[in-house]
C-alpha positions in Angstrom: -36.4 -37.1 5.6 -35.1 -40.4 5.0 -31.0 -41.2 5.0 -29.5 -42.1 1.6 -26.6 -42.6 0.0 -25.2 -39.9 -1.2 -22.0 -39.3 -4.4 -19.3 -37.0 -1.9 -16.7 -34.6 -3.5 -13.4 -35.9 -1.6 -10.7 -35.0 -3.7 -10.1 -33.3 -7.1 -6.9 -32.9 -9.4 -5.8 -31.3 -12.9 -2.9 -31.6 -15.1 -1.9 -29.5 -17.9 0.4 -30.3 -20.6 4.0 -28.1 -20.4 3.9 -26.8 -23.7 1.9 -24.1 -23.9 0.7 -22.1 -27.3 -0.5 -18.6 -27.4 -2.5 -17.1 -30.1 0.6 -15.1 -31.2 2.5 -18.3 -31.8 -0.5 -19.7 -34.2 0.9 -21.0 -37.4 0.9 -17.4 -39.9 -1.0 -19.7 -42.6 -3.7 -19.2 -40.1 -4.4 -15.6 -41.4 -5.7 -14.9 -37.5 -4.4 -12.9 -35.0 -4.7 -12.6 -31.0 -7.0 -9.6 -31.2 -9.7 -11.4 -33.4 -9.5 -14.8 -31.3 -10.0 -13.3 -28.2 -12.7 -11.1 -29.5 -14.7 -13.8 -30.5 -14.0 -16.6 -27.8 -12.0 -14.9 -24.9 -9.5 -17.5 -25.4 -5.4 -16.4 -25.3 -3.6 -19.8 -24.9 -3.8 -23.5 -24.6 -1.7 -26.4 -23.9 -0.8 -29.3 -25.9 0.7 -32.5 -25.6 3.6 -33.5 -26.2 5.1 -36.4 -28.7 4.1 -39.7 -27.1 2.1 -37.8 -24.5 -1.0 -39.7 -24.3 -4.6 -38.8 -23.4 -3.6 -41.6 -20.8 -0.9 -39.7 -19.2 -2.9 -36.8 -18.6 -5.4 -38.9 -16.9 -3.3 -40.3 -14.2 -1.2 -37.5 -13.7 -4.7 -35.6 -12.8 -6.3 -39.1 -11.0 -3.6 -38.9 -8.7 -3.8 -35.4 -7.5 -7.1 -36.1 -6.6 -6.3 -39.3 -5.0 -3.6 -36.7 -3.0 -6.1 -34.7 -2.1 -8.9 -37.3 -0.7 -5.7 -39.2 1.4 -7.1 -42.0 -0.9 -4.8 -45.0 -1.6 -5.0 -46.8 -5.1 -6.9 -50.0 -3.0 -9.4 -47.5 -1.7 -10.7 -46.7 -5.5 -13.7 -48.8 -6.5 -14.9 -47.8 -10.3 -12.6 -45.8 -12.8 -14.9 -44.2 -15.1 -12.6 -41.8 -18.2 -14.7 -39.9 -19.9 -12.6 -39.0 -23.4 -13.1 -38.6 -27.3 -9.6 -39.1 -27.7 -9.0 -42.2 -26.0 -5.3 -43.7 -26.0 -6.6 -47.1 -28.8 -10.1 -48.2 -30.2 -10.0 -50.0 -27.9 -9.3 -51.6 -24.8 -10.9 -48.6 -23.0 -8.0 -46.0 -21.7 -9.6 -46.1 -18.2 -8.6 -49.8 -18.3 -4.3 -48.2 -18.9 -5.2 -45.8 -16.1 -6.6 -48.2 -13.2 -3.3 -50.2 -14.0 -0.6 -47.1 -14.3 -2.3 -46.2 -10.7 -2.1 -49.7 -9.1 -5.8 -49.7 -8.3 -6.7 -53.5 -8.0 -9.1 -55.2 -10.4 -12.5 -53.8 -10.7 -14.9 -52.2 -12.9 -13.4 -49.4 -16.4 -14.7 -47.9 -18.6 -14.5 -44.8 -20.9 -17.6 -42.4 -21.4 -18.1 -40.9 -25.0 -20.4 -37.7 -24.9 -17.6 -35.2 -26.3 -17.9 -32.1 -24.4 -20.6 -33.2 -22.2 -18.4 -36.5 -21.3 -17.9 -35.4 -18.1 -21.6 -34.4 -16.7 -22.2 -37.9 -18.4 -19.7 -39.6 -16.4 -20.5 -38.0 -13.6 -24.2 -38.7 -13.5 -23.4 -42.6 -14.4 -20.7 -42.6 -11.6 -23.3 -40.7 -9.1 -25.7 -43.9 -10.1 -23.7 -46.8 -9.5 -22.8 -45.5 -6.1 -26.0 -44.2 -4.9 -27.5 -48.1 -5.4 -23.9 -49.1 -3.5 -22.1 -51.1 -6.7 -19.3 -49.2 -5.7 -18.0 -47.6 -2.7 -15.8 -45.3 -4.2 -15.0 -43.8 -8.2 -12.4 -42.3 -10.4 -14.3 -39.9 -12.7 -11.6 -38.5 -15.1 -12.1 -36.0 -18.1 -9.1 -36.3 -20.4 -8.3 -35.3 -24.0 -6.0 -35.0 -27.0 -8.4 -33.0 -28.9 -4.6 -31.7 -30.2 -4.6 -34.9 -32.3 -7.9 -34.5 -34.5 -7.6 -31.4 -35.1 -6.9 -29.7 -38.9 -4.2 -27.3 -38.3 -5.3 -25.9 -41.6 -8.6 -24.7 -41.0 -8.7 -21.5 -38.1 -12.4 -21.6 -37.5 -11.7 -24.8 -35.0 -8.0 -25.0 -34.2 -7.6 -22.0 -32.3 -10.4 -23.0 -30.1 -9.4 -26.4 -28.4 -6.5 -27.6 -26.0 -5.5 -30.3 -24.2 -5.8 -31.3 -20.4 -7.6 -33.6 -18.0 -9.5 -33.2 -14.5 -10.6 -36.2 -11.9 -12.9 -36.0 -9.4 -12.3 -38.7 -6.4 -16.0 -39.6 -4.7 -17.3 -41.6 -1.9 -20.6 -43.1 -1.4 -21.7 -41.6 2.4 -25.2 -42.1 3.8 -26.4 -38.8 4.8 -29.3 -36.8 5.9 -31.3 -36.7 2.5 -32.1 -33.0 2.3 -30.3 -30.5 0.3 -27.8 -29.5 2.6 -26.3 -33.1 2.1 -23.1 -33.0 0.8 -22.1 -34.5 -2.7 -24.1 -35.4 -6.1 -28.3 -33.9 -5.2 -29.7 -34.1 -9.1 -28.1 -34.7 -12.3 -30.2 -34.0 -15.9 -29.0 -35.7 -19.4 -30.4 -35.6 -23.0 -29.3 -35.9 -26.7 -30.6 -35.0 -29.6 -29.1 -37.1 -32.6 -30.7 -34.3 -35.2 -27.4 -31.9 -34.5 -25.7 -34.6 -35.2 -23.0 -33.3 -37.7 -23.1 -29.7 -36.4 -20.1 -30.5 -34.2 -18.4 -34.2 -35.7 -15.6 -35.4 -36.8 -15.2 -36.6 -40.0 -13.7 -39.8 -39.8 -14.3 -43.4 -37.7 -13.4 -46.9 -37.6 -16.4 -48.3 -39.7 -17.3 -45.3 -41.9 -13.5 -44.3 -42.7 -11.0 -46.2 -41.5 -9.1 -43.2 -39.9 -9.1 -41.0 -37.0 -10.5 -37.8 -39.2 -10.5 -34.0 -38.3 -13.1 -32.1 -36.0 -15.3 -30.2 -37.9 -17.8 -27.8 -36.7 -20.8 -25.0 -37.2 -20.1 -22.3 -34.9 -22.8 -20.5 -35.8 -25.1 -23.3 -34.8 -23.6 -24.8 -31.8 -23.3 -21.4 -29.8 -27.6 -20.9 -30.8 -28.5 -24.2 -29.3 -25.8 -24.7 -26.6 -26.9 -21.4 -25.0 -30.6 -22.5 -25.2 -29.9 -27.0 -24.1 -27.7 -25.7 -21.3 -29.3 -23.3 -19.3 -33.0 -25.4 -19.7 -30.9 -28.4 -18.7 -29.7 -26.1 -15.8 -32.7 -25.3 -14.8 -34.4 -28.3 -14.1 -31.6 -29.6 -12.4 -32.2 -27.1 -10.0 -35.5 -27.4 -10.0 -35.4 -31.0 -9.3 -33.5 -29.7 -6.2 -36.0 -26.5 -5.0 -33.1 -24.1 -5.9 -33.1 -21.4 -8.1 -29.8 -21.2 -10.7 -29.5 -17.6 -8.9 -28.7 -18.7 -5.3 -25.8 -21.5 -6.0 -22.2 -20.0 -5.0 -20.6 -21.0 -8.5 -22.0 -22.4 -11.9 -18.6 -24.1 -13.7 -20.0 -24.3 -17.3 -18.2 -25.8 -19.8 -15.5 -23.6 -20.9 -15.9 -23.5 -24.8 -15.9 -19.5 -25.5 -16.6 -17.3 -23.4 -19.4 -15.4 -25.2 -21.6 -19.0 -24.5 -20.4 -18.6 -20.9 -21.3 -15.3 -20.2 -24.8 -15.5 -21.9 -25.6 -18.4 -20.2 -24.7 -16.8 -16.9 -27.2 -13.9 -17.8 -30.0 -16.3 -19.0 -29.6 -18.6 -15.1 -29.3 -14.8 -13.5 -26.3 -15.9 -11.9 -23.5 -13.0 -11.0 -20.5 -12.5 -12.8 -18.4 -13.1 -9.9 -19.6 -16.6 -9.0 -19.2 -17.8 -12.8 -16.2 -20.3 -13.3 -14.1 -18.7 -16.2 -11.0 -20.6 -17.2 -10.9 -20.6 -21.1 -8.5 -18.5 -21.5 -5.8 -19.8 -20.6 -7.0 -23.4 -21.3 -9.0 -23.1 -24.4 -11.8 -26.0 -25.1 -10.3 -29.3 -23.7 -13.5 -30.8 -24.2 -14.7 -33.0 -21.6 -11.5 -32.0 -19.6 -12.7 -28.4 -19.0 -15.5 -28.4 -16.4 -13.2 -30.7 -13.6 -10.1 -28.5 -14.7 -12.2 -25.4 -13.6 -13.0 -27.0 -10.4 -9.3 -27.8 -9.6 -8.5 -24.5 -10.2 -11.7 -22.9 -8.1 -10.0 -25.1 -5.0 -6.4 -24.6 -6.1 -7.4 -20.3 -5.5 -9.2 -20.8 -2.8 -12.5 -19.7 -3.7 -14.2 -23.3 -3.8 -15.1 -24.4 -0.1 -17.1 -27.4 1.6 -20.8 -26.3 1.4 -20.7 -24.1 -1.6 -23.3 -25.2 -4.3 -22.4 -25.7 -7.0 -23.9 -26.5 -10.6 -22.3 -27.8 -14.0 -23.3 -28.1 -17.5 -21.8 -28.8 -20.6 -22.8 -29.8 -24.8 -20.9 -31.5 -26.5 -21.5 -33.3 -30.3 -24.5 -35.1 -31.1 -25.7 -33.0 -29.8 -25.5 -34.5 -26.1 -26.1 -32.2 -22.9 -26.2 -32.1 -19.0 -26.0 -31.0 -15.7 -25.5 -32.0 -12.2 -26.0 -29.7 -9.1 -23.9 -30.6 -5.9 -22.9 -29.3 -2.5 -18.8 -29.3 -2.1 
């Protein structure tokens, strides 16, 4: 095989706001219970950003930890790519603020918006830029403050989401060009706008001039999530020639335990190789996958050489998968 550049993961970091809201502490007017939420979603608690705590604050904290793990300095960072649907401001890109606060010298920085599929989209874009030599390293961050766009009178949505951030630090390295290489091995992205109104926010600068609130058709989201994510996961594995059942870790978007379990069954991946953090984090949208990776690393379960399959789906619908070797 010919040598090729790979985007190798050198560091991972996560950050959650200090405030924890358990199911038992949810407002009484929601007419729900811990048992009801756990049975339907697997969620037991979520973290909520404090007043004045911004998406950029969470992103900076997670990115710092990723750089520390990689023993990298701010001046080592080339690209900063932030996946988020809850930016600090409509513009400029929150990634520019993150870059400045980390003390990273001038260079490319931008936000990417694909909702809960945001992190796999961002990772795919970063991989492309590193493989082509556009950048030599990248901070890929997923960060959200979804609590700011929830309707706290709608129990069908507000109990599902939380705030947080996760980050990967990637470096471009020349490797052998085989499936034994460490780093991103293959990616797959897709979207289908026919399902735009199954999961969306009912506001925006050009439509209502307001931020709006999250709205969701849970039944349709569930049905499409399992089909789309499993097909995407199978496709990205097919491109490398490895069946999903042989990966060391499956790290899906953490939206609902039922979706995660259904995906694992369809892909033939044993329970002990499936990451599950939705019980403690709830759905943190673009942050959920890197947060789960951070948990696996710090629990000493994800180790160098492990084959890792990531998959996510979000509003739009947009979805995708990434296969990488840690």
